[in-house]
N, CA, C and O atoms as a GROMACS GRO file, in nm:
protein
  420
    1MET      N    1   1.782  -1.827   2.456
    1MET     CA    2   1.909  -1.904   2.490
    1MET      C    3   2.055  -1.798   2.447
    1MET      O    4   2.172  -1.833   2.463
    2GLY      N    5   2.017  -1.690   2.400
    2GLY     CA    6   2.123  -1.622   2.349
    2GLY      C    7   2.180  -1.708   2.261
    2GLY      O    8   2.132  -1.793   2.185
    3ASN      N    9   2.374  -1.641   2.303
    3ASN     CA   10   2.456  -1.734   2.222
    3ASN      C   11   2.486  -1.864   2.213
    3ASN      O   12   2.554  -1.924   2.130
    4GLN      N   13   2.403  -1.915   2.346
    4GLN     CA   14   2.454  -2.072   2.397
    4GLN      C   15   2.361  -2.149   2.272
    4GLN      O   16   2.260  -2.117   2.210
    5GLN      N   17   2.454  -2.267   2.273
    5GLN     CA   18   2.430  -2.363   2.162
    5GLN      C   19   2.378  -2.475   2.267
    5GLN      O   20   2.417  -2.498   2.382
    6ARG      N   21   2.237  -2.560   2.157
    6ARG     CA   22   2.178  -2.635   2.235
    6ARG      C   23   2.211  -2.756   2.165
    6ARG      O   24   2.266  -2.761   2.055
    7GLU      N   25   2.164  -2.883   2.257
    7GLU     CA   26   2.215  -3.012   2.154
    7GLU      C   27   2.113  -3.163   2.260
    7GLU      O   28   2.065  -3.190   2.370
    8LYS      N   29   2.127  -3.196   2.173
    8LYS     CA   30   2.020  -3.301   2.185
    8LYS      C   31   2.082  -3.414   2.198
    8LYS      O   32   2.182  -3.414   2.126
    9ILE      N   33   2.064  -3.553   2.284
    9ILE     CA   34   2.134  -3.711   2.261
    9ILE      C   35   1.943  -3.715   2.339
    9ILE      O   36   1.852  -3.672   2.409
   10PHE      N   37   2.033  -3.854   2.198
   10PHE     CA   38   1.909  -3.936   2.252
   10PHE      C   39   1.948  -4.118   2.249
   10PHE      O   40   2.054  -4.154   2.198
   11HIS      N   41   1.891  -4.176   2.283
   11HIS     CA   42   1.906  -4.328   2.264
   11HIS      C   43   1.878  -4.440   2.189
   11HIS      O   44   1.758  -4.455   2.209
   12LEU      N   45   1.906  -4.507   2.133
   12LEU     CA   46   1.880  -4.575   2.070
   12LEU      C   47   1.814  -4.704   2.136
   12LEU      O   48   1.850  -4.724   2.252
   13SER      N   49   1.736  -4.780   2.090
   13SER     CA   50   1.646  -4.910   2.223
   13SER      C   51   1.713  -5.022   2.097
   13SER      O   52   1.719  -5.135   2.145
   14GLU      N   53   1.753  -5.020   1.986
   14GLU     CA   54   1.799  -5.148   1.909
   14GLU      C   55   1.899  -5.077   1.810
   14GLU      O   56   1.876  -4.966   1.761
   15PHE      N   57   2.043  -5.170   1.778
   15PHE     CA   58   2.139  -5.102   1.714
   15PHE      C   59   2.116  -5.042   1.584
   15PHE      O   60   2.012  -5.089   1.537
   16CYS      N   61   2.168  -4.961   1.509
   16CYS     CA   62   2.156  -4.903   1.387
   16CYS      C   63   2.258  -4.875   1.312
   16CYS      O   64   2.334  -4.796   1.367
   17ALA      N   65   2.300  -4.917   1.180
   17ALA     CA   66   2.403  -4.912   1.109
   17ALA      C   67   2.471  -4.771   1.098
   17ALA      O   68   2.382  -4.685   1.093
   18TRP      N   69   2.575  -4.725   1.093
   18TRP     CA   70   2.600  -4.639   1.032
   18TRP      C   71   2.579  -4.557   0.894
   18TRP      O   72   2.602  -4.438   0.871
   19TYR      N   73   2.533  -4.646   0.819
   19TYR     CA   74   2.490  -4.619   0.699
   19TYR      C   75   2.318  -4.538   0.680
   19TYR      O   76   2.258  -4.478   0.591
   20ILE      N   77   2.293  -4.579   0.807
   20ILE     CA   78   2.118  -4.520   0.818
   20ILE      C   79   2.163  -4.425   0.873
   20ILE      O   80   2.156  -4.326   0.801
   21ALA      N   81   2.234  -4.394   1.030
   21ALA     CA   82   2.196  -4.284   1.079
   21ALA      C   83   2.380  -4.270   1.133
   21ALA      O   84   2.443  -4.339   1.214
   22THR      N   85   2.428  -4.138   1.040
   22THR     CA   86   2.600  -4.106   1.079
   22THR      C   87   2.593  -3.986   1.134
   22THR      O   88   2.530  -3.895   1.080
   23PRO      N   89   2.663  -3.973   1.258
   23PRO     CA   90   2.650  -3.851   1.279
   23PRO      C   91   2.782  -3.769   1.170
   23PRO      O   92   2.884  -3.819   1.122
   24LEU      N   93   2.724  -3.612   1.159
   24LEU     CA   94   2.724  -3.511   1.080
   24LEU      C   95   2.840  -3.452   1.166
   24LEU      O   96   2.838  -3.451   1.288
   25ALA      N   97   2.977  -3.386   1.065
   25ALA     CA   98   3.005  -3.247   1.143
   25ALA      C   99   2.904  -3.136   1.108
   25ALA      O  100   2.820  -3.128   1.018
   26ILE      N  101   2.940  -3.050   1.214
   26ILE     CA  102   2.855  -2.881   1.206
   26ILE      C  103   2.923  -2.839   1.043
   26ILE      O  104   3.038  -2.842   1.002
   27TYR      N  105   2.800  -2.801   0.980
   27TYR     CA  106   2.815  -2.719   0.862
   27TYR      C  107   2.936  -2.560   0.867
   27TYR      O  108   2.931  -2.454   0.928
   28SER      N  109   3.017  -2.611   0.787
   28SER     CA  110   3.139  -2.496   0.808
   28SER      C  111   3.094  -2.399   0.699
   28SER      O  112   3.164  -2.299   0.688
   29GLY      N  113   2.992  -2.410   0.619
   29GLY     CA  114   2.954  -2.315   0.484
   29GLY      C  115   2.881  -2.192   0.548
   29GLY      O  116   2.868  -2.166   0.667
   30ASN      N  117   2.832  -2.113   0.426
   30ASN     CA  118   2.750  -2.015   0.441
   30ASN      C  119   2.620  -2.048   0.449
   30ASN      O  120   2.587  -2.072   0.333
   31VAL      N  121   2.546  -2.061   0.505
   31VAL     CA  122   2.345  -2.091   0.435
   31VAL      C  123   2.274  -2.003   0.345
   31VAL      O  124   2.223  -1.896   0.379
   32ALA      N  125   2.272  -2.045   0.247
   32ALA     CA  126   2.239  -1.913   0.161
   32ALA      C  127   2.077  -1.970   0.112
   32ALA      O  128   2.036  -2.086   0.115
   33ASP      N  129   1.993  -1.828   0.064
   33ASP     CA  130   1.857  -1.849   0.050
   33ASP      C  131   1.851  -1.949  -0.098
   33ASP      O  132   1.938  -1.951  -0.186
   34GLY      N  133   1.746  -2.014  -0.097
   34GLY     CA  134   1.725  -2.133  -0.180
   34GLY      C  135   1.775  -2.318  -0.189
   34GLY      O  136   1.741  -2.422  -0.246
   35MET      N  137   1.880  -2.267  -0.087
   35MET     CA  138   1.908  -2.395  -0.026
   35MET      C  139   1.850  -2.504   0.065
   35MET      O  140   1.870  -2.473   0.183
   36ASP      N  141   1.775  -2.641   0.049
   36ASP     CA  142   1.705  -2.697   0.078
   36ASP      C  143   1.807  -2.735   0.210
   36ASP      O  144   1.927  -2.762   0.204
   37LEU      N  145   1.735  -2.730   0.308
   37LEU     CA  146   1.785  -2.815   0.466
   37LEU      C  147   1.702  -2.880   0.527
   37LEU      O  148   1.595  -2.835   0.569
   38VAL      N  149   1.725  -2.946   0.533
   38VAL     CA  150   1.634  -3.112   0.625
   38VAL      C  151   1.640  -3.101   0.752
   38VAL      O  152   1.748  -3.120   0.808
   39VAL      N  153   1.538  -3.070   0.818
   39VAL     CA  154   1.545  -3.096   0.970
   39VAL      C  155   1.472  -3.213   1.042
   39VAL      O  156   1.355  -3.234   1.007
   40ALA      N  157   1.518  -3.280   1.122
   40ALA     CA  158   1.473  -3.400   1.185
   40ALA      C  159   1.384  -3.376   1.296
   40ALA      O  160   1.374  -3.256   1.323
   41GLY      N  161   1.327  -3.444   1.358
   41GLY     CA  162   1.258  -3.460   1.508
   41GLY      C  163   1.156  -3.532   1.512
   41GLY      O  164   1.091  -3.579   1.419
   42TRP      N  165   1.138  -3.543   1.652
   42TRP     CA  166   0.981  -3.603   1.701
   42TRP      C  167   0.910  -3.512   1.707
   42TRP      O  168   0.814  -3.544   1.777
   43GLY      N  169   0.898  -3.380   1.661
   43GLY     CA  170   0.771  -3.249   1.694
   43GLY      C  171   0.697  -3.263   1.657
   43GLY      O  172   0.699  -3.356   1.577
   44TYR      N  173   0.561  -3.191   1.674
   44TYR     CA  174   0.451  -3.193   1.646
   44TYR      C  175   0.409  -3.206   1.438
   44TYR      O  176   0.465  -3.136   1.353
   45ALA      N  177   0.314  -3.299   1.413
   45ALA     CA  178   0.312  -3.309   1.307
   45ALA      C  179   0.219  -3.263   1.221
   45ALA      O  180   0.228  -3.287   1.101
   46SER      N  181   0.099  -3.177   1.285
   46SER     CA  182   0.023  -3.106   1.273
   46SER      C  183   0.015  -2.965   1.309
   46SER      O  184   0.112  -2.941   1.382
   47THR      N  185  -0.052  -2.865   1.293
   47THR     CA  186  -0.086  -2.761   1.323
   47THR      C  187  -0.230  -2.749   1.398
   47THR      O  188  -0.270  -2.642   1.444
   48GLU      N  189  -0.313  -2.882   1.405
   48GLU     CA  190  -0.410  -2.928   1.486
   48GLU      C  191  -0.410  -2.940   1.577
   48GLU      O  192  -0.298  -2.983   1.600
   49PRO      N  193  -0.500  -2.928   1.733
   49PRO     CA  194  -0.506  -2.952   1.846
   49PRO      C  195  -0.509  -3.079   1.828
   49PRO      O  196  -0.519  -3.119   1.944
   50THR      N  197  -0.508  -3.184   1.753
   50THR     CA  198  -0.530  -3.338   1.797
   50THR      C  199  -0.409  -3.367   1.670
   50THR      O  200  -0.447  -3.461   1.601
   51GLY      N  201  -0.340  -3.338   1.646
   51GLY     CA  202  -0.207  -3.339   1.569
   51GLY      C  203  -0.111  -3.411   1.684
   51GLY      O  204  -0.116  -3.532   1.661
   52GLY      N  205  -0.052  -3.393   1.765
   52GLY     CA  206   0.022  -3.472   1.863
   52GLY      C  207   0.176  -3.495   1.788
   52GLY      O  208   0.211  -3.491   1.670
   53SER      N  209   0.246  -3.520   1.907
   53SER     CA  210   0.356  -3.562   1.896
   53SER      C  211   0.408  -3.654   1.794
   53SER      O  212   0.309  -3.718   1.760
   54ARG      N  213   0.497  -3.690   1.735
   54ARG     CA  214   0.532  -3.803   1.697
   54ARG      C  215   0.576  -3.911   1.731
   54ARG      O  216   0.664  -3.873   1.809
   55ASN      N  217   0.584  -4.073   1.732
   55ASN     CA  218   0.656  -4.177   1.829
   55ASN      C  219   0.790  -4.143   1.728
   55ASN      O  220   0.893  -4.087   1.767
   56GLU      N  221   0.775  -4.171   1.644
   56GLU     CA  222   0.891  -4.166   1.530
   56GLU      C  223   0.984  -4.066   1.461
   56GLU      O  224   0.946  -3.950   1.451
   57LEU      N  225   1.074  -4.093   1.424
   57LEU     CA  226   1.166  -3.914   1.390
   57LEU      C  227   1.119  -3.937   1.228
   57LEU      O  228   1.133  -4.033   1.152
   58SER      N  229   1.065  -3.824   1.212
   58SER     CA  230   1.082  -3.744   1.071
   58SER      C  231   1.114  -3.621   1.011
   58SER      O  232   1.106  -3.519   1.079
   59THR      N  233   1.151  -3.617   0.884
   59THR     CA  234   1.208  -3.514   0.879
   59THR      C  235   1.148  -3.392   0.732
   59THR      O  236   1.076  -3.428   0.639
   60ILE      N  237   1.189  -3.288   0.746
   60ILE     CA  238   1.088  -3.204   0.694
   60ILE      C  239   1.215  -3.158   0.570
   60ILE      O  240   1.327  -3.206   0.586
   61THR      N  241   1.181  -3.041   0.419
   61THR     CA  242   1.289  -2.994   0.376
   61THR      C  243   1.208  -2.852   0.428
   61THR      O  244   1.085  -2.847   0.437
   62LEU      N  245   1.309  -2.728   0.464
   62LEU     CA  246   1.295  -2.634   0.475
   62LEU      C  247   1.354  -2.512   0.377
   62LEU      O  248   1.387  -2.567   0.271
   63LEU      N  249   1.381  -2.362   0.368
   63LEU     CA  250   1.434  -2.322   0.274
   63LEU      C  251   1.488  -2.178   0.397
   63LEU      O  252   1.431  -2.103   0.476
   64PRO      N  253   1.591  -2.197   0.364
   64PRO     CA  254   1.633  -2.038   0.467
   64PRO      C  255   1.587  -1.896   0.401
   64PRO      O  256   1.517  -1.893   0.300
   65SER      N  257   1.625  -1.801   0.454
   65SER     CA  258   1.553  -1.688   0.398
   65SER      C  259   1.624  -1.578   0.502
   65SER      O  260   1.626  -1.594   0.624
   66SER      N  261   1.693  -1.446   0.422
   66SER     CA  262   1.704  -1.366   0.448
   66SER      C  263   1.646  -1.230   0.473
   66SER      O  264   1.688  -1.114   0.485
   67SER      N  265   1.530  -1.294   0.477
   67SER     CA  266   1.401  -1.171   0.441
   67SER      C  267   1.396  -1.060   0.618
   67SER      O  268   1.394  -1.088   0.737
   68SER      N  269   1.395  -0.936   0.540
   68SER     CA  270   1.392  -0.833   0.679
   68SER      C  271   1.297  -0.910   0.804
   68SER      O  272   1.310  -0.892   0.926
   69ASP      N  273   1.197  -1.002   0.730
   69ASP     CA  274   1.119  -1.020   0.823
   69ASP      C  275   1.154  -1.116   0.922
   69ASP      O  276   1.094  -1.091   1.026
   70CYS      N  277   1.216  -1.199   0.930
   70CYS     CA  278   1.326  -1.244   1.033
   70CYS      C  279   1.383  -1.160   1.135
   70CYS      O  280   1.378  -1.198   1.252
   71LYS      N  281   1.442  -1.040   1.102
   71LYS     CA  282   1.461  -0.940   1.178
   71LYS      C  283   1.401  -0.872   1.246
   71LYS      O  284   1.447  -0.812   1.343
   72GLU      N  285   1.239  -0.868   1.191
   72GLU     CA  286   1.144  -0.825   1.261
   72GLU      C  287   1.110  -0.944   1.381
   72GLU      O  288   1.132  -0.951   1.502
   73LEU      N  289   1.051  -1.025   1.289
   73LEU     CA  290   0.998  -1.166   1.411
   73LEU      C  291   1.091  -1.200   1.509
   73LEU      O  292   1.051  -1.218   1.624
   74TYR      N  293   1.234  -1.215   1.474
   74TYR     CA  294   1.373  -1.223   1.557
   74TYR      C  295   1.462  -1.155   1.562
   74TYR      O  296   1.565  -1.151   1.495
   75PRO      N  297   1.413  -1.074   1.675
   75PRO     CA  298   1.577  -0.925   1.692
   75PRO      C  299   1.698  -0.991   1.711
   75PRO      O  300   1.800  -0.928   1.680
   76PHE      N  301   1.714  -1.152   1.776
   76PHE     CA  302   1.856  -1.181   1.818
   76PHE      C  303   1.878  -1.252   1.700
   76PHE      O  304   1.984  -1.314   1.704
   77TRP      N  305   1.812  -1.267   1.590
   77TRP     CA  306   1.857  -1.321   1.391
   77TRP      C  307   1.960  -1.199   1.392
   77TRP      O  308   1.944  -1.087   1.440
   78SER      N  309   2.093  -1.264   1.310
   78SER     CA  310   2.132  -1.137   1.203
   78SER      C  311   2.134  -1.191   1.086
   78SER      O  312   2.077  -1.132   0.994
   79ASP      N  313   2.195  -1.305   1.064
   79ASP     CA  314   2.208  -1.394   0.928
   79ASP      C  315   2.216  -1.537   0.968
   79ASP      O  316   2.233  -1.590   1.078
   80ASN      N  317   2.192  -1.602   0.799
   80ASN     CA  318   2.220  -1.727   0.829
   80ASN      C  319   2.286  -1.820   0.868
   80ASN      O  320   2.253  -1.938   0.868
   81SER      N  321   2.425  -1.754   0.920
   81SER     CA  322   2.568  -1.808   0.881
   81SER      C  323   2.611  -1.816   1.030
   81SER      O  324   2.726  -1.854   1.055
   82LYS      N  325   2.529  -1.786   1.128
   82LYS     CA  326   2.526  -1.792   1.257
   82LYS      C  327   2.476  -1.947   1.349
   82LYS      O  328   2.460  -2.055   1.292
   83ASN      N  329   2.460  -1.927   1.480
   83ASN     CA  330   2.342  -2.036   1.526
   83ASN      C  331   2.216  -2.028   1.512
   83ASN      O  332   2.138  -2.093   1.583
   84VAL      N  333   2.176  -1.942   1.413
   84VAL     CA  334   2.070  -1.945   1.415
   84VAL      C  335   2.015  -1.944   1.238
   84VAL      O  336   2.065  -1.870   1.153
   85VAL      N  337   1.907  -2.040   1.213
   85VAL     CA  338   1.853  -2.007   1.074
   85VAL      C  339   1.723  -1.958   1.058
   85VAL      O  340   1.639  -1.999   1.139
   86CYS      N  341   1.684  -1.872   0.964
   86CYS     CA  342   1.565  -1.818   0.998
   86CYS      C  343   1.502  -1.870   0.832
   86CYS      O  344   1.543  -1.824   0.726
   87THR      N  345   1.389  -1.981   0.849
   87THR     CA  346   1.356  -2.042   0.722
   87THR      C  347   1.212  -2.030   0.704
   87THR      O  348   1.130  -2.019   0.796
   88LEU      N  349   1.180  -2.033   0.552
   88LEU     CA  350   1.041  -2.002   0.502
   88LEU      C  351   0.967  -2.122   0.519
   88LEU      O  352   1.024  -2.229   0.538
   89ILE      N  353   0.848  -2.112   0.515
   89ILE     CA  354   0.734  -2.220   0.540
   89ILE      C  355   0.754  -2.293   0.370
   89ILE      O  356   0.782  -2.210   0.284
   90LYS      N  357   0.743  -2.416   0.330
   90LYS     CA  358   0.734  -2.506   0.223
   90LYS      C  359   0.696  -2.573   0.203
   90LYS      O  360   0.743  -2.674   0.257
   91ASP      N  361   0.580  -2.595   0.115
   91ASP     CA  362   0.504  -2.699   0.086
   91ASP      C  363   0.401  -2.712   0.241
   91ASP      O  364   0.343  -2.813   0.278
   92GLY      N  365   0.402  -2.596   0.300
   92GLY     CA  366   0.286  -2.585   0.384
   92GLY      C  367   0.328  -2.636   0.548
   92GLY      O  368   0.252  -2.643   0.645
   93LYS      N  369   0.466  -2.665   0.542
   93LYS     CA  370   0.562  -2.714   0.666
   93LYS      C  371   0.677  -2.621   0.689
   93LYS      O  372   0.763  -2.564   0.622
   94CYS      N  373   0.641  -2.632   0.806
   94CYS     CA  374   0.753  -2.516   0.881
   94CYS      C  375   0.780  -2.568   1.036
   94CYS      O  376   0.707  -2.654   1.086
   95LEU      N  377   0.899  -2.503   1.115
   95LEU     CA  378   0.932  -2.554   1.242
   95LEU      C  379   0.833  -2.504   1.331
   95LEU      O  380   0.793  -2.388   1.315
   96ASP      N  381   0.787  -2.580   1.427
   96ASP     CA  382   0.662  -2.449   1.529
   96ASP      C  383   0.812  -2.434   1.661
   96ASP      O  384   0.916  -2.489   1.698
   97ILE      N  385   0.736  -2.333   1.684
   97ILE     CA  386   0.884  -2.252   1.833
   97ILE      C  387   0.895  -2.323   1.893
   97ILE      O  388   1.007  -2.330   1.942
   98VAL      N  389   0.800  -2.424   1.934
   98VAL     CA  390   0.906  -2.527   2.073
   98VAL      C  391   0.945  -2.667   1.993
   98VAL      O  392   0.949  -2.780   2.042
   99ASN      N  393   0.967  -2.637   1.888
   99ASN     CA  394   1.076  -2.762   1.795
   99ASN      C  395   1.168  -2.684   1.705
   99ASN      O  396   1.200  -2.710   1.589
  100GLY      N  397   1.210  -2.569   1.791
  100GLY     CA  398   1.327  -2.500   1.751
  100GLY      C  399   1.448  -2.586   1.841
  100GLY      O  400   1.425  -2.634   1.952
  101GLY      N  401   1.568  -2.596   1.777
  101GLY     CA  402   1.676  -2.680   1.802
  101GLY      C  403   1.670  -2.750   1.730
  101GLY      O  404   1.791  -2.772   1.735
  102ASN      N  405   1.620  -2.849   1.620
  102ASN     CA  406   1.589  -2.955   1.610
  102ASN      C  407   1.726  -2.951   1.474
  102ASN      O  408   1.740  -2.857   1.396
  103PRO      N  409   1.809  -3.074   1.477
  103PRO     CA  410   1.912  -3.078   1.349
  103PRO      C  411   1.895  -3.064   1.245
  103PRO      O  412   1.802  -3.110   1.179
  104LEU      N  413   1.983  -2.998   1.209
  104LEU     CA  414   1.996  -2.989   1.041
  104LEU      C  415   2.068  -3.109   1.020
  104LEU      O  416   2.169  -3.140   1.083
  105VAL      N  417   1.989  -3.212   0.886
  105VAL     CA  418   2.089  -3.335   0.847
  105VAL      C  419   2.135  -3.306   0.708
  105VAL      O  420   2.213  -3.383   0.651
   0.00000   0.00000   0.00000
């Protein structure tokens, strides 16, 4: 997708109070190694073929990385202060390539 920004829109089936789910401004600071990043989504719950996708919103905590592995695996990535954040596996959890674009919360 190059430099295009991805947006996701979802519809809540019932009222949700502002203190439960409040839209956030885009983070304007620099993402640094060692920060905890919380990612939300309905993605796959497991790497197992029977893991399937979730019917409820879940979150995982990831760590950003500026490792040379990021540039090698994702040539379009330059650093974590632009449109793409490279993350490490933390506690055995990571984003799958099909889950890319999920919001940081």
